[in-house]
C-alpha positions in Angstrom: 0.0 0.0 0.0 2.8 2.4 0.7 4.1 2.0 -2.8 0.6 2.8 -4.1 0.5 6.0 -2.0 3.9 7.0 -3.4 2.6 6.7 -6.9 -0.5 8.7 -6.1 1.6 11.5 -4.6 3.3 11.9 -8.0 -0.1 11.9 -9.7 -1.6 14.5 -7.4 1.4 16.7 -7.5 1.1 17.0 -11.2 -2.6 17.5 -11.1 -2.4 21.0 -9.9 0.0 22.2 -12.6 -1.2 20.5 -15.8 -4.1 21.7 -17.8 -6.0 20.1 -20.6 -5.5 20.7 -24.3 -8.0 23.0 -25.9 -11.1 21.5 -27.5 -10.7 20.5 -31.2 -13.2 20.3 -34.0 -14.6 17.3 -35.7 -13.8 16.5 -39.4 -17.2 17.8 -40.4 -16.6 21.2 -38.8 -19.0 20.6 -35.9 -17.4 21.7 -32.6 -16.6 19.0 -30.0 -19.1 20.7 -27.7 -21.9 20.6 -30.3 -21.1 17.0 -31.2 -21.2 15.9 -27.5 -24.4 17.8 -27.0 -26.1 16.1 -29.9 -25.0 12.7 -28.6 -26.3 13.6 -25.1 -29.7 14.3 -26.5 -30.1 10.7 -27.6 -27.9 8.9 -25.1 -30.7 8.2 -22.6 -32.8 6.5 -25.3 -30.0 4.1 -26.3 -29.6 0.7 -25.0 -32.3 -1.7 -23.8 -32.5 -2.7 -20.1 -31.2 -6.2 -19.7 -29.2 -6.5 -22.9 -25.5 -7.3 -22.6 -23.6 -4.1 -22.2 -19.9 -3.4 -22.1 -18.6 -0.2 -20.6 -15.0 1.1 -21.0 -13.3 2.8 -18.1 -10.1 4.8 -18.3 -7.9 5.6 -15.3 -4.3 6.8 -15.0 -2.6 5.1 -12.0 -1.5 1.4 -12.4 -0.8 1.2 -8.7 -4.5 1.1 -8.0 -5.3 -1.7 -10.5 -6.2 -4.1 -7.7 -8.8 -1.8 -6.1 -10.3 -0.7 -9.4 -10.7 -4.3 -10.5 -12.3 -5.1 -7.1 -14.7 -2.2 -7.4 -15.7 -3.4 -10.8 -16.1 -7.0 -9.7 -18.3 -6.1 -6.7 -20.5 -4.0 -9.0 -20.8 -6.7 -11.7 -21.6 -9.3 -9.0 -24.9 -7.6 -8.1 -27.9 -9.3 -9.6 -29.2 -6.2 -11.3 -25.9 -5.6 -13.0 -25.4 -9.1 -14.3 -25.8 -7.8 -17.9 -23.0 -5.2 -17.5 -19.3 -5.8 -18.1 -16.8 -3.1 -17.4 -13.4 -3.1 -19.2 -10.8 -1.0 -17.4 -7.9 0.6 -19.3 -4.9 2.1 -17.4 -2.8 4.6 -19.3 0.4 6.4 -18.1 -0.2 10.0 -16.9 1.0 11.9 -20.0 -0.5 9.5 -22.5 -3.8 9.4 -20.5 -4.7 13.0 -21.1 -3.7 13.0 -24.8 -5.8 10.0 -25.5 -8.7 11.0 -23.3 -8.9 14.5 -24.9 -8.8 13.1 -28.4 -11.5 10.4 -27.9 -13.8 12.8 -26.0 -13.5 15.4 -28.7 -14.0 13.1 -31.6 -16.4 10.6 -30.0 -14.3 7.8 -31.5 -13.8 5.0 -28.9 -14.3 7.5 -26.0 -14.5 5.8 -22.6 -17.9 5.5 -21.0 -16.3 6.2 -17.6 -13.1 8.0 -16.8 -11.0 9.6 -14.1 -10.6 13.4 -14.3 -8.8 15.9 -12.1 -9.9 19.5 -11.4 -7.6 21.2 -13.8 -9.0 19.2 -16.7 -12.6 19.2 -15.4 -13.0 22.9 -15.7 -12.2 22.6 -19.4 -14.2 19.5 -20.1 -17.4 20.8 -18.7 -17.9 23.8 -21.0 -16.7 21.6 -23.9 -19.8 19.3 -23.3 -17.8 16.1 -22.8 -19.2 15.1 -19.4 -22.4 13.4 -18.5 -24.7 15.1 -15.9 -25.3 12.7 -13.0 -28.7 11.6 -11.9 -29.8 13.2 -8.7 -29.6 9.9 -6.8 -26.0 9.0 -7.8 -24.4 10.7 -4.7 -25.6 11.2 -1.2 -24.3 14.8 -1.0 -24.1 14.9 2.8 -21.5 12.1 2.8 -19.1 14.3 0.9 -17.4 17.6 1.4 -19.7 20.3 0.0 -16.6 22.2 -1.3 -15.7 19.1 -3.3 -19.1 18.5 -4.8 -19.6 22.2 -5.5 -16.4 22.1 -7.7 -18.1 19.3 -9.7 -21.3 21.2 -10.3 -22.1 22.7 -13.7 -23.9 26.0 -14.4 -27.0 24.0 -14.9 -26.9 22.8 -11.3 -26.1 19.2 -12.2 -23.1 17.4 -10.8 -20.6 15.9 -13.3 -18.4 13.7 -11.2 -18.1 11.4 -8.2 -15.1 12.4 -6.0 -12.7 9.6 -5.2 -9.8 11.7 -3.8 -10.0 14.8 -1.7 -6.8 16.6 -1.3 -6.7 19.2 1.5 -3.3 20.3 2.8 -2.4 19.6 6.4 0.5 20.2 8.7 2.8 17.1 8.9 5.4 17.0 11.7 8.2 14.8 13.0 7.2 13.7 16.5 10.8 12.7 17.4 12.0 16.2 16.8 9.3 17.7 19.0 10.1 15.2 21.7 13.8 16.0 21.6 13.0 19.7 21.9 10.6 19.1 24.7 7.7 20.7 22.8 4.1 19.8 22.7 2.8 18.6 19.4 0.9 21.0 17.1 -2.8 21.3 17.9 -5.8 22.3 15.9 -5.8 25.6 17.9 -2.4 26.7 16.7 -2.0 30.2 15.3 0.7 31.6 13.0 2.5 32.9 16.1 2.4 29.4 17.7 3.8 27.9 14.5 6.6 30.5 14.2 7.6 30.1 17.9 7.8 26.3 17.5 9.7 26.5 14.2 12.3 28.7 15.8 12.7 26.4 18.9 13.1 23.4 16.6 15.8 25.0 14.5 19.4 24.1 15.4 22.2 26.7 15.2 24.5 24.4 13.3 22.1 24.2 10.3 21.5 20.5 10.7 17.8 21.0 11.4 15.1 23.5 10.5 11.8 24.0 12.2 9.9 24.2 8.9 10.6 23.6 5.2 8.9 25.6 2.4 8.5 25.0 -1.3 9.9 27.4 -3.9 7.2 26.6 -6.5 3.4 26.5 -7.0 3.0 22.9 -5.7 0.8 22.1 -2.8 2.6 23.0 0.4 4.1 26.2 -0.9 2.7 29.8 -0.9 -0.9 28.7 -1.3 -1.4 27.8 2.4 0.0 31.1 3.7 -2.0 33.3 1.3 -5.2 31.4 1.9 -4.7 31.4 5.6 -4.0 35.1 5.5 -7.5 35.6 4.1 -6.5 35.9 0.4 -7.8 33.7 -2.5 -4.8 34.3 -4.8 -6.9 34.4 -8.0 -10.5 34.9 -9.1 -10.1 32.2 -11.6 -13.6 32.6 -13.0 -13.0 36.2 -14.1 -9.2 35.8 -14.6 -8.3 38.4 -11.9 -5.0 38.1 -9.8 -5.5 38.7 -6.1 -2.1 37.8 -4.7 -0.9 41.4 -4.4 -3.7 42.5 -2.1 -2.7 43.6 1.5 -4.0 40.4 3.0 -1.7 38.4 0.6 1.3 40.5 1.5 0.8 39.4 5.1 1.4 35.9 4.0 4.4 36.7 1.8 6.0 38.7 4.6 5.4 36.1 7.3 7.3 33.4 5.4 10.0 35.9 4.4 10.6 36.8 8.0 10.8 33.1 9.0 13.3 32.6 6.3 15.6 35.6 6.7 14.9 36.9 10.2 14.4 33.7 12.1 16.4 31.3 9.9 13.8 28.6 10.7 13.3 27.5 7.1 15.9 27.0 4.3 16.5 30.1 2.2 15.4 30.4 -1.4 19.0 29.8 -2.6 19.1 26.6 -0.6 15.8 25.4 -2.1 17.1 25.8 -5.7 19.5 23.0 -4.8 17.2 20.8 -2.6 13.4 20.9 -2.9 11.9 22.2 0.3 10.0 19.1 1.4 13.2 17.0 0.9 14.5 18.6 4.1 11.5 17.0 6.0 11.8 13.6 4.3 15.5 13.4 5.0 15.0 14.3 8.7 16.4 17.8 8.4 13.2 19.7 9.2 10.5 19.3 11.8 7.4 20.5 10.0 6.0 20.7 6.4 2.7 21.3 4.7 1.5 18.6 2.4 -1.4 16.8 0.8 -2.6 13.5 2.3 -0.6 11.3 -0.1 2.6 12.7 1.3 1.9 11.3 4.7 2.7 7.7 3.8 5.7 8.8 1.7 7.1 10.6 4.7 6.2 7.7 7.0 8.0 5.3 4.8 11.2 7.4 5.0 11.0 8.3 8.7 8.8 5.6 10.3 5.1 5.9 10.9 5.6 6.2 14.6 7.4 9.5 14.0 4.8 11.1 11.8 2.0 13.3 13.2 -0.7 15.2 11.4 -2.4 18.4 12.4 -4.3 21.2 10.7 -2.8 24.2 9.0 -2.2 26.9 11.6 -4.8 29.7 11.7 -4.0 33.2 10.4 -6.9 35.5 9.5 -8.9 32.4 8.9 -8.7 28.6 8.9 -8.0 27.8 5.3 -5.9 25.7 3.0 -5.6 24.6 -0.6 -7.7 21.9 -2.0 -8.1 19.7 -5.0 -10.4 16.8 -6.0 -10.2 14.0 -8.5 -13.4 12.3 -9.6 -15.0 9.6 -11.8 -17.1 10.9 -14.6 -19.3 9.6 -17.5 -19.0 10.5 -21.1 -21.8 12.7 -22.4 -22.0 10.7 -25.7 -22.1 7.2 -24.1 -24.5 4.7 -25.7 -25.3 3.3 -22.3 -26.2 6.2 -20.0 -28.3 4.1 -17.6 -25.5 1.6 -16.9 -22.9 4.4 -16.5 -25.2 6.1 -14.0 -25.6 2.8 -12.1 -21.9 2.2 -11.9 -21.1 5.8 -10.7 -23.9 5.4 -8.1 -22.3 2.2 -6.8 -18.8 3.8 -6.8 -20.2 6.8 -4.8 -21.8 4.6 -2.1 -20.1 3.8 1.2 -19.6 0.2 0.0 -17.8 1.3 -3.2 -15.8 4.0 -1.5 -14.7 1.6 1.3 -12.9 -0.5 -1.4 -11.1 2.6 -2.7 -10.4 4.0 0.8 -8.5 0.9 1.8 -6.0 1.9 -0.9 -5.8 5.5 0.1 -8.4 6.9 -2.3 -10.5 8.7 0.2 -13.5 11.0 -0.4 -16.5 9.5 1.4 -16.7 11.1 4.9 -17.8 7.8 6.5 -14.8 5.9 5.1 -12.0 7.6 7.1 -11.8 4.7 9.6 -10.8 2.4 6.7 -8.4 5.0 5.4 -6.8 5.6 8.8 -6.5 1.9 9.5 -4.5 1.4 6.4 -2.2 4.3 7.3 -1.6 3.4 11.0 -1.4 7.1 11.7 -4.0 9.4 13.3 -5.3 11.6 10.5 -8.3 13.1 12.2 -6.9 16.5 11.1 -7.8 15.7 7.5 -11.5 15.2 8.3 -11.4 18.2 10.6 -10.0 20.3 7.7 -12.7 19.0 5.3 -15.4 19.9 7.7 -14.2 23.1 9.3 -11.8 24.9 7.0 -12.2 27.2 4.1 -11.0 25.0 1.2 -9.7 27.0 -1.7 -9.1 25.2 -5.1 -5.8 25.8 -6.8 -7.1 27.3 -10.0 -5.5 30.3 -11.6 -7.6 31.4 -14.5 -10.4 29.9 -16.6 -8.8 31.3 -19.8 -5.1 31.8 -18.9 -4.4 29.0 -16.4 -0.9 28.1 -17.6 0.1 31.7 -18.2 -1.1 32.9 -14.7 0.6 29.9 -13.0 3.9 30.7 -14.7 3.7 34.3 -13.5 2.8 33.2 -10.0 5.7 30.7 -9.9 8.2 33.3 -11.0 6.9 35.7 -8.4 7.5 33.1 -5.6 11.0 32.6 -6.9 11.9 36.3 -7.1 10.5 37.1 -3.6 12.4 34.3 -1.8 15.6 34.5 -3.8 15.9 38.3 -3.1 17.6 39.2 0.2 17.1 42.4 2.2 13.5 43.0 1.4 11.0 44.8 3.7 7.3 44.7 3.3 7.3 47.5 0.8 9.9 45.6 -1.3 7.8 42.4 -1.2 4.7 44.4 -2.2 6.5 45.9 -5.2 7.5 42.5 -6.5 4.2 40.8 -6.1 2.3 43.8 -7.6 4.5 43.7 -10.7 3.6 40.1 -11.3 -0.1 40.7 -10.6 0.0 43.5 -13.2 1.7 41.1 -15.7 -1.2 38.7 -15.2 -3.7 41.5 -15.8 -1.9 42.6 -18.9 -2.4 39.1 -20.4 -6.2 39.6 -20.4 -6.2 43.0 -22.1 
């Protein structure tokens, strides 16, 4: 299972930074959205109940082959599904998106069911590729509302069943806290509590830092500090940068002071040589922010007994970054009723228990299964899902890659520049925000 979690960590890390290819046109000149829409109109009338039906299912991670096959087998074993056969196809990450995009756009051999991440979902929805779910597919109160809201279209329908929720949490090394005689982080921690502990956990000889930061746009970098400061980074719907507002500068400045005043996190220059979280994984830092898949990766390196999990410390608000991966149906499927049936089963507690045993956790009643597999108390993850403001990492509906590039460069310049005060930080971040705005003119 630990190897499976490691593979998922790589998958989720990429999910936030890759976006889908733009929709293409069919050979007849009909747009992909129009073609999918036309197919949707007749989809529900196709197929006869009880006839032999085969559904294709695309997913990207071979490490979950066993659980996907078990989910399918359990579904097919039910009497009412005896006429349904589901054929899964696993494709490597890069190949997955190329093939999925092509088949969805043309309608040729498109999968009936497929995995989709948030970055691609926001492009597939307006293109008309995705099947609206029947109202009874998900019990909405069993899922995080933030997650399901991200899967809702303008028509009010839901378009995916979440199978992985990805809120960031505080991960810490218990042994380092014990050695320093410090109490473990709690859900009541503020920024000041965090900063004080980070300073106490930092050793003068440079062998250990209290915290390690990331010098990029991955989960566990600036997102948590800006969101916690009360800033949303971007209005991605309207393509407006927000990361230079006063609230955001609070977050930029706080981390800068930890880096250059306290010395409790590696400097920007150090992180160009060694990625920030590597300090934690190698036992050179006591705290790090990370998504749930990182927990087992770190436990494998340091021992599960040394890993603790808490919530992100509170600044102006309790908030953190968030992403979601889901299972969806193709709008042009010839077998809508059967696709809806499978997605309903997958969304049930029974279906999600199978996935939760492997670390694919979304159903709020399946955390006991998830936690048992980890052997680590991860109550903080559910607390975060229920009590935190969860902000999706989305940059712009129209300029996603371009905005992300500007934001990434901004992080690098701020933390590679020494001797800055608040005004200097403000000047840098405002310049990059202005460059984002200029892209939209």
